[in-house]
N, C-alpha and C positions, 0 to 999 in steps of 0.2 A: 642122451645121458639121463633124461628125466622120464623116459618111457615107463619104467617100472613103478613109478610113484603114482598114488591115487588122490591124495589130498595135499594140496600145495599152497603154502603161503608165500606170496611174493612181496618183499619189502623194498620200497623205492626211496632212496635218499634224496634230500633237497637238491644236491649238486647234479643228480642224475636227471631230474625232471624240470628244473628251473635254470635258466641262463643266469649266471651270477652277475653279469653286467647289465643286461636289459631287465632282469627280474620278470621275465616272461616265460611261459611254458615252452619247452623244446618240442614244438609241434611235430616235426618230422620224426624225431626220436620216439615220441609217444605213439605215432602211427605204427612204427615198426614193432613196438612192444605189444600193442593191441592186436596186430596181425598174428603175432606169436601166440597170444592168449586165445584168440579165436580158433587156432589150429588144435588146441588141446582142451578147449572148454567142454566139449561133448563127452569126452572120456575121463575127465578129471574134475574134482571139486577144487575150486580156486577161491582164495581170499586175498585181497590186495591191501597192504598197509602202506600208505603213501604220505610222505612228508611234503613240505613245500608251501603250506598255507601262509605261514608267517612271511616267507620270502616273497611270495606272490603279492601279498597285501601290503608289504613294506613300501612299495612304490607309490601307494596312495596316502602314506603317512608322511607328514612334513619333516619329521625327524630323520636326520641322515643315518644315525646309528641307533638302533632300538635297544636301549639299555633298561628302561623302566618296564616292569611287568605289565602295566596297564597298556603301554604302547604295543607290546608284543601281542597282547590279547586282542587289541583293536585290529591290528594287522591280520591276525588269524581269522577274525570274523569276516574280514573282507576277502581274504585269499581263499578261504574254504569254499565260498560260493563258486569262484572261478575254477577251482580244482575239481569240484564235483561236476560242474558243467562240462569240462573238458573230457572227463572220463565217460560221462553219459553220451555225449555226442559222438565220440570216437568209437565206442563199443557198439553204439546203436547201428552203425554201418554193417555190423555182423549179426544184427538182430539179437544182441546180448543185452539183457536188462541189468542195471546196477542199483545198489542201494548205498546209502551213506550211514555210517555208524561212527559216532564220536565217543571215545572212552576216556575215563580218568583212571588214575591208579587204583582208586577205591573199587572200581568195577571189576578188578581182578583180585584185589586183596581181601575183600569181604566175600565170604563163601556164597551167601545168598545172591548177591549181585553177579558174582562170577557165573553161577549156574544159570541165572536169567540171561546173561549175555550169551552164554553157550547155547541156550535153547533158541534164541533169536537167530544166531548164525546157522544153526542146524536147520531151522525152518526155511531160511533164505536159500541154503544149499539144496534142500529138497526140491525147491522150485526153480533150480538152475539160475538163480540170480546171484551175481557176483557182488559181495559186500566190499565197499571201499572204506577202509578204516583209517582214522587218524586220531591222535590224542586231542582231547577237547581243550585246546589251548586257550579258548575264550573264557573259560571259567576255572581252570586248574591253577592253583597257587603253587609256589615253589615247593611247599611241603608235601603236596599230594600229586606231584608230577612224575611220570616215568623219566622225563628228562631227555629221552631220545626214543626213536621208534624201533630201534633194534630190540630193546627189552620188551616193548609193547608187542612186536611181531612174534617174539618167542612165546609170550603168554597167550597170544591168539592161537598160535600153533598148538599149544597145549590144550586150549579150549576145544578145538575142533578135532583133536587127535590126529593132526597132520603127520604125514611121514616125510615131508620135505619142506624146509624153509630156505628160500633163495634170498640172499641179501645183495641187492644190486647197489653197488657203491662206486667210488672213484678210484678204487684199487682192486686188483685182481686176485686178492688172497692174502694169506699170512706169510711174511718173509722172516728170515732169521736176523734181519736188521731193517731199519727204516729205508725203503728203496728210494725215497725222495732225497735222502742224504747220502746214501751209499749205493753207488752204481753196481757194486759187486754183490749186493744182497741177493740171496737165493730164496725162491718161493717154495713153500712146503705144499705139496699137492694133496696129500692125504694125512689126516689126523685121526688116530683111533682112540686116543685118550687125552683129555685136557687136564694136564697136571701143572705144577708150579712152573716148569720149564716153558711150557706153552704160554701160560699167563704172563710170564716175564718178557716174552717176545712181543706181546701186544702193546708196544709203545704207542702212545697217542700220535695220531696223524692228523694234521690240521686240515680243515676244509673251510671254504669260504662261507657256505650257507648251512651246512649240517651241524648238528649238536653232538653227534656220537663219533668216537674214534674207534680204533681197532679193539680197544679194551671192551667196549660195549658189545661189539660183535662176537668176541670170544665168550662174554657172559651169556649172550643170546644162544650161542652154540652149546654152551654148557647146560643151560636150561633145557634145550631141546634134546640133548644127548640122553638125559635121564628120563625122557618121555618117549623114547623109541623113534625119535625124529632126526633125520639127516639134515645137516646145514651146509649150504654152499655159499661161499663168499666169492663174488665175481665182479669184474669191472662192467659197468653198464654201457660203456662207450662202444657199442656194437650196433650194426644195422638191425639185427634181430637178437635182442638181449637175452632171450630165453633159449631159443633153438640153437644159438651159436655157442652155448656153454659146453666146454670140454675140459678134460683134466689139465690141459696146458694153460688155460686162462682162468683158473679158479682154484680154490682150496676147499676140499670136502671134509667135513667133520662127521664121522660115523657115530651112531648111537651106541650106548652100552645097554646091556640087558638089565631091565628093572622089573622087580616083582612087586613093587609098591602098588597099592590101589590108586584109583584116580584121585581120591581125597588126599592121600599121602603125597602124591606127586605134586598136587596143588600146594600143599604145605611146604614141601622141600624147596620149591621155587618161589616162595614168598619173598617179595622185594623189600618191604618195609614193616617189620614186626612192630607192634604197638608198645612193647616194653621188653624187659628181660628179668630173669631170676638167676642169681648166682648160687651155685650149689657146691656141696662138698664132694670129696672123692668117693664117699660111700654112695651118694646119689648117682654119680657118674657110673659106677660099677653096676648099679641096679638097672639104670637105663640101657646100658650096653648088653644087659642080659634080658632085654625086652620087657622090663617092668615099668610100672607107672612112677611118676615123680610124686613123692609124698612130702608133706610140709616139713617133716623132720630133717630132710636133707637140704633144705633151703637156708642159705646164710643171709641173703639180702634181696630186696625187691627194687627194681629200677623202672621208672616210667609210670604213666597214669593210664593203665589199660583197664578195659572192662571185661566182664565175664563173657567168654566166647571169642575174645580177641586172640590173635596169634602172637606168641611171645617166644623169645630166644632163651635157651637154657645154656648157661656158660659157667666156666670155672673162674676163680679169682684172677688167674693169669690171662684171662681173655679168650681162652680156647673155647670154641663152640662145640657143645656136646650134642645138642638136639634143638628142634623147634617143634612147638605144639600149640594146642588150643587151651587156654586157661579156663579152669572151672570156677575161678573166683576173680573179682575185680581187685585192683591193686590194694585198696584200703583193707579189705578183708584178708587178703593174702599176707599183708604185713603183720596182722594180728596173730597169725597161726604159724609163722616161720619157726622152725626148730621144734615144733610141738608134735606130740603123738596124735595120730588121726582120731583116736578115741576122745580127745579133748576138744575137738572142733566145735561140736554143738554147744558145749558149755561156754566156750570163749565167744562165739559169734551170736549165740542166742537162737540159732536155727539149725536144722539138720542139713548140713552140707555134704559134699562128696568127701570120701576119704583121701582122695588124691588131688593135687593141684592141677596136674596134667595126666589124664588117663593114657595108658599105652596105646589105645586105639586112635587117639588124637595126637600122636607124637611120632616124629621121625628122627632117627639118629643120623648124625653126620658121620661119614667115614673117618676113621682116625688117621 
């Protein structure tokens, strides 16, 4: 099934790699996965996004349930060492070198850091080294976390321009109802468009160790879809988790055609904008005609964003119109809302841009 793909991101959930009772690595299962990876390593570029650090480290923390952020961070710092060691030792048998990369949300949300991470991944891939990626849980606060590795894996897939994302989980795809509660639930094997109907099917499914449910997997598939990347959700509970994938034990989400530039794809999939501007109907019409957002069409500013930050453009009723890069910080933007662009230099005391968000730095949402 995966033969036609060249760049693959494999995301592994906590439940897949860590025994929920012993809090130890599922060594035999990981052996099978590494054997699969070794088979395709020479012909494909592979990146692994692996959860499990907090679960592994939790056995060394005296607290039974890790509720405090600092306890989770401590557990992550312990477990990450073991996780990296396991990957290194098991892939070394096949003469495959690995590296460790720990990312925070800001590494994908800030354009400069995003490009830097992309260049690092590209360099490793050129040298046939497999990056093992996880969220940097030891330093990330709740405000700057991905929250789960499904979204992180999707952003990594975008970084490397992957054509396939495999989400190894404790369920073999998307069903028309929760299969853990309804024995008659039917699995959807192929999805060609992620619409409201599909999103509504993504009811949260509990897991003992993982932080993401089906909702986050659908979001990951949606991010990948707009970037020309296929997503497969499959149950990891197989002897050979990759080579045993077929249409009967997975759900495949196919990509849609996108003509956006790499920069605009990055913008469209931004997870946490720094603020927002509320615009009138005239500004909406202009944006839909591929024009820039001018201060005259802005009604209100929300958030404390800086110049160069990503902001949402919305209507009063909450409808999202677009997302883009602000040419002004929030304080200057507040001073010029509703004004003609010719008045900007007089109001601010310096020569600024005519537009708050230039059309080249803006992506419209589909209506």
